[in-house]
C-alpha positions, 0 to 999 in steps of 0.5 A, a space after each residue: 718521144 721525138 718527132 721521127 718516132 712514130 708511136 708503136 706500143 699501147 699500154 693496156 690493163 692499168 687500173 689507176 683512173 688517173 692514167 691518162 689514155 695520151 699516155 696509153 699510147 707511145 713509142 719504145 724500142 723494139 728490144 724493150 720488154 719492160 716499160 715504167 711510166 711515171 704516174 703522180 706519185 708512182 710508176 706503173 709497170 708494163 710487160 710486152 706480150 706477144 700481141 699486135 693490135 692494129 690502130 689508126 696509127 698503125 700496128 701497135 705492140 700491146 703491153 699489159 699492167 703488171 703493177 706499181 711502185 711508189 717513188 721513194 720520198 
């Protein structure tokens, strides 16, 4: 995330206990429909929903967790 970009997305539903709250709020392009986040030895996948929530940082588009894929060795 750059200094100019403000958070506009929240990632929800990841069952992984070691997915930090600081990774859940981020900035994404308005056109982005899928977000992939490296989390340890795997990627967590999130898909945009039509939902928007109000947060102290502003309105955030909601992405929900759809699954994980592991990083190849």
